[in-house]
C-alpha positions as CSV (number, residue, x, y, z in Angstrom):
1,X,35.5,-28.4,118.7
2,X,33.7,-29.8,115.8
3,X,30.7,-27.6,116.2
4,X,32.0,-24.7,114.0
5,X,33.0,-26.7,110.9
6,X,30.0,-28.9,111.2
7,X,27.7,-25.9,111.4
8,X,29.4,-24.5,108.3
9,X,29.0,-27.8,106.5
10,X,25.4,-28.0,107.4
11,X,24.8,-24.5,106.3
12,X,26.6,-25.1,103.0
13,X,24.6,-28.3,102.5
14,X,21.4,-26.4,103.2
15,X,22.4,-23.7,100.8
16,X,23.2,-26.2,98.2
17,X,19.9,-28.1,98.8
18,X,17.7,-25.5,97.0
19,X,15.8,-28.1,95.0
20,X,12.8,-30.1,96.3
21,X,14.3,-33.2,95.0
22,X,16.9,-33.2,97.7
23,X,14.5,-34.2,100.5
24,X,16.7,-37.1,101.6
25,X,19.7,-34.8,102.1
26,X,17.6,-32.3,103.9
27,X,16.3,-35.0,106.3
28,X,19.9,-35.9,107.0
29,X,20.8,-32.4,107.7
30,X,17.8,-32.1,109.9
31,X,19.3,-34.9,112.1
32,X,22.5,-33.0,112.5
33,X,21.2,-30.6,115.2
34,X,20.0,-33.6,117.1
35,X,23.4,-35.2,116.7
36,X,24.9,-31.9,117.8
37,X,22.8,-31.9,120.9
38,X,23.9,-35.5,121.5
39,X,27.5,-34.5,121.0
40,X,27.1,-31.6,123.4
41,X,25.5,-33.9,125.9
42,X,28.3,-36.3,125.3
43,X,30.8,-33.6,125.9
44,X,29.0,-32.8,129.1
45,X,29.1,-36.4,130.0
46,X,32.7,-36.5,129.0
47,X,33.4,-33.6,131.3
48,X,31.5,-35.5,133.9
49,X,33.1,-38.6,133.1
50,X,36.5,-37.1,132.5
51,X,37.3,-38.2,135.8
52,X,36.1,-41.6,135.0
53,X,38.1,-41.6,131.7
54,X,40.7,-43.8,133.1
55,X,38.3,-46.3,134.2
56,X,36.3,-46.1,131.2
57,X,39.1,-45.5,128.5
58,X,38.3,-48.6,126.8
59,X,34.6,-47.7,126.7
60,X,35.5,-44.2,125.5
61,X,37.9,-45.4,122.8
62,X,35.3,-47.8,121.6
63,X,32.7,-45.0,121.5
64,X,35.3,-42.7,119.9
65,X,36.0,-45.3,117.3
66,X,32.3,-45.6,116.8
67,X,32.1,-41.9,116.5
68,X,34.9,-41.8,114.0
69,X,33.2,-44.5,112.0
70,X,30.0,-42.5,112.1
71,X,31.9,-39.3,111.2
72,X,33.6,-41.1,108.3
73,X,30.3,-42.4,107.3
74,X,28.8,-39.0,107.5
75,X,31.7,-37.5,105.5
76,X,31.3,-40.2,103.0
77,X,27.6,-39.6,102.9
78,X,28.1,-35.8,102.8
79,X,30.6,-36.2,99.9
80,X,28.1,-38.4,98.1
81,X,25.4,-35.8,98.8
82,X,27.8,-33.0,97.5
83,X,28.4,-34.9,94.3
84,X,24.7,-35.6,94.0
85,X,24.1,-31.8,94.5
86,X,26.6,-31.0,91.8
87,X,25.0,-33.5,89.5
88,X,21.7,-32.0,90.3
89,X,23.1,-28.5,89.7
90,X,24.5,-29.6,86.4
91,X,21.2,-31.3,85.6
92,X,19.4,-28.1,86.7
93,X,21.7,-26.0,84.4
94,X,21.0,-28.4,81.5
95,X,17.3,-28.3,82.4
96,X,17.4,-24.4,82.3
97,X,19.2,-24.5,79.0
98,X,16.7,-27.0,77.7
99,X,13.9,-24.7,79.0
100,X,15.5,-21.7,77.2
101,X,15.8,-23.7,74.0
102,X,12.3,-24.9,74.4
103,X,11.2,-21.2,75.0
104,X,13.1,-20.2,71.8
105,X,11.5,-23.1,69.9
106,X,8.2,-22.1,71.4
107,X,8.7,-18.5,70.3
108,X,9.6,-19.7,66.8
109,X,6.6,-22.0,66.8
110,X,4.4,-19.2,67.9
111,X,5.8,-16.9,65.2
112,X,5.4,-19.6,62.6
113,X,1.9,-20.2,64.0
114,X,1.1,-16.5,63.6
115,X,2.4,-16.6,60.1
116,X,0.3,-19.6,59.3
117,X,-2.7,-17.9,60.9
118,X,-2.0,-14.9,58.6
119,X,-1.7,-17.3,55.6
120,X,-4.9,-19.0,56.7
121,X,-6.7,-15.7,56.9
122,X,-5.4,-14.7,53.5
123,X,-6.3,-18.1,52.2
124,X,-9.7,-17.7,53.6
125,X,-10.0,-14.3,51.9
126,X,-8.8,-15.8,48.6
127,X,-11.2,-18.7,49.0
128,X,-14.0,-16.2,49.6
129,X,-13.0,-14.2,46.5
130,X,-12.7,-17.4,44.5
131,X,-16.1,-18.5,45.7
132,X,-17.4,-15.1,44.5
133,X,-15.6,-15.5,41.2
134,X,-16.8,-19.1,41.0
135,X,-20.3,-17.9,41.5
136,X,-19.7,-15.3,38.8
137,X,-18.2,-17.9,36.5
138,X,-21.1,-20.1,37.2
139,X,-23.4,-17.3,36.1
140,X,-21.1,-16.6,33.1
141,X,-21.0,-20.3,32.3
142,X,-24.8,-20.4,32.3
143,X,-24.9,-17.4,30.0
144,X,-22.2,-19.1,27.8
145,X,-24.2,-22.3,27.7
146,X,-27.2,-20.3,26.6
147,X,-25.1,-18.5,24.0
148,X,-23.7,-21.8,22.8
149,X,-27.2,-23.1,22.6
150,X,-28.2,-20.0,20.6
151,X,-25.1,-20.3,18.4
152,X,-25.9,-24.0,17.8
153,X,-29.3,-22.9,16.7
154,X,-27.8,-20.3,14.4
155,X,-25.3,-22.8,13.1
156,X,-28.1,-25.2,12.3
157,X,-29.9,-22.3,10.6
158,X,-26.8,-21.3,8.7
159,X,-26.3,-24.9,7.6
160,X,-29.8,-24.8,6.2
161,X,-29.1,-21.5,4.5
162,X,-25.7,-22.9,3.3
163,X,-27.5,-25.8,1.8
164,X,-29.8,-23.4,0.1
165,X,-26.8,-21.3,-1.0
166,X,-25.0,-24.3,-2.4
167,X,-28.1,-25.2,-4.3
168,X,-28.3,-21.6,-5.5
169,X,-24.6,-21.7,-6.3
170,X,-25.0,-24.8,-8.4
171,X,-27.8,-23.1,-10.2
172,X,-25.7,-19.9,-10.7
173,X,-22.8,-22.0,-11.9
174,X,-24.9,-23.6,-14.5
175,X,-26.3,-20.2,-15.4
176,X,-22.7,-18.9,-15.4
177,X,-21.6,-21.6,-17.8
178,X,-24.6,-20.8,-20.0
179,X,-23.8,-17.0,-19.8
180,X,-20.1,-17.7,-20.4
181,X,-21.0,-19.7,-23.5
182,X,-23.3,-16.9,-24.7
183,X,-20.5,-14.3,-23.9
184,X,-18.1,-16.4,-25.8
185,X,-20.5,-16.5,-28.7
186,X,-20.9,-12.7,-28.4
187,X,-17.1,-12.2,-28.2
188,X,-16.9,-14.3,-31.3
189,X,-19.0,-11.6,-33.0
190,X,-16.5,-8.8,-32.1
191,X,-13.1,-7.7,-33.1
192,X,-10.4,-7.8,-30.4
193,X,-9.4,-4.3,-29.3
194,X,-6.1,-3.3,-27.9
195,X,-5.3,-1.1,-24.8
196,X,-2.2,1.0,-25.4
197,X,0.3,1.8,-22.7
198,X,0.7,5.6,-23.0
199,X,3.4,5.6,-20.3
200,X,5.7,3.2,-22.2
201,X,9.2,4.5,-22.6
202,X,9.3,3.8,-26.3
203,X,6.0,5.6,-26.9
204,X,2.9,4.3,-28.7
205,X,3.0,2.5,-32.0
206,X,0.1,4.1,-33.6
207,X,1.6,7.6,-33.0
208,X,4.8,6.6,-34.6
209,X,2.9,5.2,-37.6
210,X,0.8,8.3,-37.9
211,X,3.8,10.5,-37.8
212,X,5.3,8.6,-40.7
213,X,2.1,9.2,-42.6
214,X,2.2,12.9,-42.2
215,X,6.0,13.0,-42.9
216,X,5.6,11.0,-46.1
217,X,2.7,13.2,-47.2
218,X,4.7,16.3,-46.4
219,X,7.7,15.0,-48.3
220,X,5.5,14.0,-51.3
221,X,3.7,17.4,-51.6
222,X,6.8,19.4,-50.9
223,X,8.6,17.5,-53.7
224,X,5.7,18.1,-56.0
225,X,5.7,21.9,-55.7
226,X,9.4,22.6,-55.1
227,X,9.9,23.0,-58.9
228,X,8.5,26.0,-60.8
229,X,5.2,25.6,-62.7
230,X,5.1,26.4,-66.3
231,X,3.9,29.8,-67.6
232,X,1.0,28.1,-69.2
233,X,-0.1,26.6,-65.9
234,X,0.3,29.9,-64.1
235,X,-1.9,31.6,-66.7
236,X,-4.6,28.9,-66.6
237,X,-7.2,30.7,-64.5
238,X,-9.7,27.9,-64.8
239,X,-7.2,25.4,-63.4
240,X,-6.4,27.7,-60.4
241,X,-10.1,28.3,-59.8
242,X,-10.8,24.5,-59.8
243,X,-7.8,24.1,-57.5
244,X,-9.1,26.6,-55.0
245,X,-12.7,25.4,-55.3
246,X,-11.8,21.8,-54.7
247,X,-9.9,22.7,-51.6
248,X,-12.8,24.7,-50.2
249,X,-10.1,26.9,-48.7
250,X,-10.3,30.0,-50.8
251,X,-11.1,32.1,-47.7
252,X,-8.3,30.5,-45.6
253,X,-5.2,30.2,-47.6
254,X,-4.0,32.9,-50.1
255,X,-2.7,31.1,-53.2
256,X,-0.8,33.4,-55.6
257,X,-0.5,32.2,-59.2
258,X,3.3,32.5,-59.3
259,X,6.5,30.6,-58.6
260,X,7.5,32.8,-55.6
261,X,8.6,31.0,-52.4
262,X,5.5,32.2,-50.7
263,X,3.3,30.9,-53.5
264,X,5.0,27.5,-53.3
265,X,4.6,27.3,-49.6
266,X,0.9,28.1,-49.8
267,X,0.4,25.5,-52.5
268,X,2.2,23.0,-50.2
269,X,0.0,24.0,-47.2
270,X,-3.2,23.8,-49.3
271,X,-2.4,20.4,-50.8
272,X,-1.4,19.0,-47.3
273,X,-4.7,20.3,-45.9
274,X,-6.8,18.8,-48.6
275,X,-4.9,15.5,-48.4
276,X,-5.3,15.3,-44.7
277,X,-9.0,16.1,-45.0
278,X,-9.6,13.5,-47.6
279,X,-7.7,10.9,-45.6
280,X,-9.8,11.8,-42.7
281,X,-13.0,11.6,-44.7
282,X,-12.4,8.3,-46.5
283,X,-9.8,6.5,-44.5
284,X,-10.3,7.5,-40.8
285,X,-13.7,5.7,-40.6
286,X,-14.6,3.3,-37.7
287,X,-15.9,0.7,-40.2
288,X,-16.1,0.2,-44.0
289,X,-19.4,-1.5,-44.1
290,X,-20.7,0.9,-46.7
291,X,-18.9,2.6,-49.6
292,X,-20.9,5.7,-48.7
293,X,-20.7,7.9,-45.6
294,X,-23.5,6.6,-43.5
295,X,-23.2,8.6,-40.2
296,X,-21.7,5.7,-38.2
297,X,-18.7,7.7,-37.3
298,X,-20.7,10.6,-35.8
299,X,-22.9,8.2,-34.0
300,X,-20.0,6.4,-32.3
301,X,-18.4,9.7,-31.3
302,X,-21.7,10.7,-29.5
303,X,-21.9,7.3,-27.9
304,X,-18.3,7.5,-26.7
305,X,-19.0,10.8,-25.1
306,X,-21.9,9.2,-23.2
307,X,-20.7,5.7,-22.6
308,X,-17.2,4.8,-23.9
309,X,-17.4,1.1,-23.0
310,X,-20.6,0.7,-25.0
311,X,-18.9,2.5,-27.9
312,X,-15.9,0.2,-27.8
313,X,-18.2,-2.8,-27.8
314,X,-20.4,-1.5,-30.7
315,X,-17.3,-0.6,-32.7
316,X,-15.8,-4.0,-32.2
317,X,-19.0,-5.6,-33.4
318,X,-19.3,-3.4,-36.4
319,X,-15.6,-4.0,-37.4
320,X,-16.2,-7.8,-37.3
321,X,-19.2,-7.7,-39.7
322,X,-18.8,-8.5,-43.4
323,X,-15.0,-8.5,-43.5
324,X,-14.9,-9.0,-47.2
325,X,-17.2,-6.1,-47.9
326,X,-15.2,-3.9,-45.5
327,X,-12.0,-4.9,-47.3
328,X,-13.5,-4.1,-50.7
329,X,-15.0,-0.7,-49.5
330,X,-11.6,0.2,-47.8
331,X,-9.9,-0.4,-51.1
332,X,-12.4,1.8,-52.9
333,X,-11.9,4.5,-50.2
334,X,-8.2,4.4,-51.0
335,X,-8.9,4.9,-54.6
336,X,-11.4,7.7,-53.8
337,X,-8.7,9.6,-51.8
338,X,-6.2,9.3,-54.7
339,X,-8.8,10.4,-57.2
340,X,-10.0,13.4,-55.3
341,X,-6.6,14.7,-54.2
342,X,-4.9,14.1,-57.6
343,X,-7.7,15.9,-59.4
344,X,-6.8,19.1,-57.5
345,X,-3.6,19.3,-59.4
346,X,-4.5,17.5,-62.6
347,X,-4.3,20.6,-64.8
348,X,-1.2,21.9,-63.0
349,X,1.1,19.0,-63.7
350,X,2.4,17.3,-66.8
351,X,1.1,13.8,-67.5
352,X,4.2,11.9,-66.4
353,X,4.5,14.0,-63.2
354,X,0.8,13.5,-62.6
355,X,1.0,9.7,-62.8
356,X,4.1,9.6,-60.6
357,X,2.3,11.8,-58.1
358,X,-0.8,9.4,-58.1
359,X,1.5,6.4,-57.5
360,X,3.3,8.0,-54.6
361,X,0.1,9.3,-53.2
362,X,-1.4,5.8,-53.2
363,X,1.5,4.7,-51.1
364,X,0.9,7.5,-48.6
365,X,-2.8,6.7,-48.4
366,X,-2.0,3.0,-47.9
367,X,0.3,3.9,-45.1
368,X,-2.5,5.9,-43.6
369,X,-4.7,2.9,-43.7
370,X,-2.1,0.9,-41.8
371,X,-1.7,3.5,-39.1
372,X,-5.5,3.9,-38.9
373,X,-5.9,0.1,-38.3
374,X,-3.9,0.5,-35.1
375,X,-6.0,3.5,-34.0
376,X,-9.4,2.1,-34.7
377,X,-8.5,-1.1,-32.9
378,X,-7.8,0.8,-29.7
379,X,-10.0,0.2,-26.7
380,X,-10.6,3.9,-26.2
381,X,-12.3,6.0,-28.8
382,X,-9.6,8.0,-30.8
383,X,-10.9,10.6,-33.2
384,X,-9.1,13.0,-35.5
385,X,-10.6,16.5,-35.5
386,X,-9.7,19.6,-37.5
387,X,-11.3,21.9,-34.9
388,X,-9.1,24.9,-34.3
389,X,-9.3,25.2,-30.5
390,X,-6.8,26.4,-28.0
391,X,-5.7,24.3,-25.0
392,X,-3.4,25.8,-22.4
393,X,-1.3,22.7,-21.9
394,X,-0.9,21.4,-25.4
395,X,0.3,23.7,-28.2
396,X,-0.2,23.5,-31.9
397,X,2.8,22.6,-33.9
398,X,3.6,25.0,-36.7
399,X,3.9,23.7,-40.3
400,X,7.6,23.9,-41.4
401,X,8.8,24.7,-44.9
402,X,12.1,23.9,-46.5
403,X,14.2,26.2,-48.6
404,X,14.4,30.0,-48.7
405,X,11.5,32.4,-48.2
406,X,10.2,31.3,-44.8
407,X,7.8,33.5,-43.2
408,X,8.1,35.8,-40.1
409,X,7.4,32.9,-37.8
410,X,11.0,32.8,-37.0
411,X,10.7,36.2,-35.3
412,X,7.2,35.7,-33.9
413,X,6.5,33.2,-31.1
414,X,3.8,30.6,-31.6
415,X,1.9,32.0,-28.6
416,X,1.6,35.4,-30.3
417,X,1.1,34.2,-33.8
418,X,-2.5,33.3,-34.6
419,X,-3.2,29.9,-36.2
420,X,-4.8,30.3,-39.6
421,X,-5.8,26.7,-40.5
422,X,-5.4,23.2,-39.2
423,X,-3.2,21.2,-41.6
424,X,-2.8,17.9,-39.8
425,X,-5.6,17.2,-37.2
426,X,-5.1,16.5,-33.6
427,X,-6.1,13.1,-32.3
428,X,-8.6,13.3,-29.5
429,X,-9.5,10.6,-26.9
430,X,-13.2,10.4,-26.0
431,X,-14.1,8.7,-22.8
432,X,-17.5,9.5,-21.3
433,X,-16.8,13.2,-21.8
434,X,-15.9,15.9,-24.4
435,X,-13.0,15.0,-26.7
436,X,-9.6,15.5,-25.1
437,X,-6.6,16.1,-27.4
438,X,-3.5,13.9,-26.9
439,X,-1.5,14.9,-30.0
440,X,-0.6,18.5,-30.9
441,X,-1.7,18.7,-34.5
442,X,-0.1,21.0,-37.1
443,X,-1.3,24.4,-38.2
444,X,-0.5,27.1,-40.7
445,X,0.2,30.4,-38.9
446,X,-1.2,33.7,-40.1
447,X,2.4,35.1,-40.3
448,X,3.3,32.3,-42.7
449,X,0.6,33.4,-45.1
450,X,1.3,37.1,-44.9
451,X,3.8,37.2,-47.8
452,X,1.4,35.3,-50.1
453,X,-1.5,37.5,-49.1
454,X,0.6,40.6,-49.8
455,X,1.6,39.2,-53.2
456,X,-2.1,38.7,-54.1
457,X,-3.0,42.2,-52.9
458,X,-0.3,43.7,-55.1
459,X,-1.3,41.6,-58.1
460,X,-5.1,41.9,-57.9
461,X,-6.5,43.9,-55.0
462,X,-8.6,43.4,-52.9
463,X,-7.4,40.0,-51.8
464,X,-9.4,37.3,-50.0
465,X,-9.5,37.8,-46.3
466,X,-8.1,35.4,-43.8
467,X,-10.7,34.0,-41.5
468,X,-10.1,33.9,-37.8
469,X,-11.3,30.7,-36.2
470,X,-12.6,30.9,-32.6
471,X,-10.7,29.5,-29.7
472,X,-11.9,27.9,-26.5
473,X,-9.7,27.0,-23.6
474,X,-10.0,23.9,-21.6
475,X,-8.2,23.8,-18.3
476,X,-8.1,20.2,-17.4
477,X,-6.1,17.7,-19.5
478,X,-6.0,14.0,-19.1
479,X,-3.2,12.0,-17.5
480,X,-2.8,10.2,-20.8
481,X,-1.7,13.4,-22.6
482,X,0.7,14.2,-19.8
483,X,2.3,10.8,-20.1
484,X,2.5,11.1,-23.9
485,X,4.2,14.5,-23.5
486,X,6.8,13.0,-21.2
487,X,7.4,10.2,-23.8
488,X,8.0,12.7,-26.5
489,X,5.3,11.0,-28.6
490,X,3.0,13.9,-29.1
491,X,4.2,15.2,-32.4
492,X,3.0,14.4,-35.9
493,X,6.2,15.7,-37.4
494,X,9.5,15.2,-35.6
495,X,11.5,18.3,-36.0
496,X,14.3,17.2,-38.3
497,X,15.6,18.1,-41.7
498,X,14.4,18.7,-44.4
499,X,11.0,19.5,-42.8
500,X,12.6,22.1,-40.4
501,X,15.0,23.6,-42.9
502,X,14.5,27.3,-43.6
C-alpha cells in the first residue's frame, strides 16, 4: 500500500538530489529499495503470519509501532532533507547569480584590461617617440652647448672690443669737446642766419618789407612827376640828354620832352627803374666790407649755385667781419644812391623841390637797407635780378600808373603784351642750382610805352627803337614759390589805390 507513494517520494528526492553535495541523502534513498524489499518480505510474512496474527498481535503491534516510529523518523528525515535540498537550491541559485555577477565583473575586468593594454601600447609608442625626441634633444642640446660656448667666446671677444670702443669713445668724446670748442669759436666768427617759413599763413617778413620799399619808391616818384615841368625845363635839351644818359635806358624807354600823360608815365617808369637799379647796386650787397664794388656778390652767387651751404657759411663769416667798417660803408652806400638818383633830375626840378626829393629819397633808401638786412640774413641765398626771363608758372606784374592817360594794357592781356623793361627785380633763390624766382617782379609793357613812342615819332622822327629782350622758359619751379603763391606774398606792389588807379 505504501509502495506507490514511497516510490514517488524516492523519485522526487532523487530528482531533487542533482548536486554532488547531497551524498548523504542519496545513500539514504539507496537504502529505500532495500527497505522496500524488507517491507515486501514483511508483507509476505504478514500474509503467512496473517493466520498467526492473533497469536502474534502483540508482536505485530510492537513491530508496527516500530515501523511507525521508523516511518515518522524517515518522514522527519525526509522533511529535513527536503528543507536541506531547498536550501541547497537557494544556495545554488545564489551561487549561479554570484557566478553571473562574477562573469560580468570578469568581462568588465577583461574590457578594462584590454583598454589598459591599449593604453600601455600607446604609452609604449609615446615612450618610444619621446626617447627618439629625447635623443634628438640630446643632439640639439649638444649643439646648443657648443653654440653657447661659441657665443661665450664671442661675448668675451665683444667685451674686449667693447672695452676698445669705450676707450675710443672716450678719445672721441675728448676730440668732440675739442671740436665743439673750435666749432663754437668758428660760430663766434659768423653772423647768425635765419631760416624763413615760406608756408606761414601770414607770409614772410622780408617780402612785406620789400613791398613797402617799392610802394614808397613808387609813391615818391609818382608824386615827383605828377605836376607839369616848366617850359624852361622842357626846352633844356642838355638836361634831358643827361637824364637819358644817366639812366642808360635811352634804347628801352621813350621819354618825350612834354607834360603829356604818356610822358609823365615814362618819366615815372624811368626814375623807378634807375632807383631800383641803384638800390640793387649799392644796397643789395651781401657785405659792406669795402666802399667799392669788389666782386664778392658775384662770387657768392656762383658759390650758391655750386654749394649753397658753403655760400651761407662764407656769407655769415663775411657779414661778421669789421662791423664798424661795414656800418660806415653802408652809410656811404646810402648817400651814393641818393646822390646818383637825385642827380638824374637835378636840372629838372626847382631847388626846394629837389631838396625835398633828396630827403624823401633818403628815407626810401634807408627802408631798402632795413628790408635787405632781413634778406641777406636768410639761410638760403636770395638774389635780386633784373633779367627779363619768362617762367610759365610765375608771371611778371605790370607797372601801374595813376591818373588819366593809361596805356592800352587795359585791353591787352599780360600774356600777349610783351615786357619792355624790368622796373622792380624779381628775387631769386639759389640753392645748388640755377636761380629760381620766388617773387614776380614788376615790368613796363610795350603797350604802355606805345603812346610815348608815338609822341616822339611825331615830334622828331625817327624815334629810338624799343629793344626786345630774349625770353627763356623754365618748366620746374620750386615748392617754395608755390607756397608763397598760396600765401599771396609774391607781389612787390599789392594792387590797391592809388597805384592801380587808371
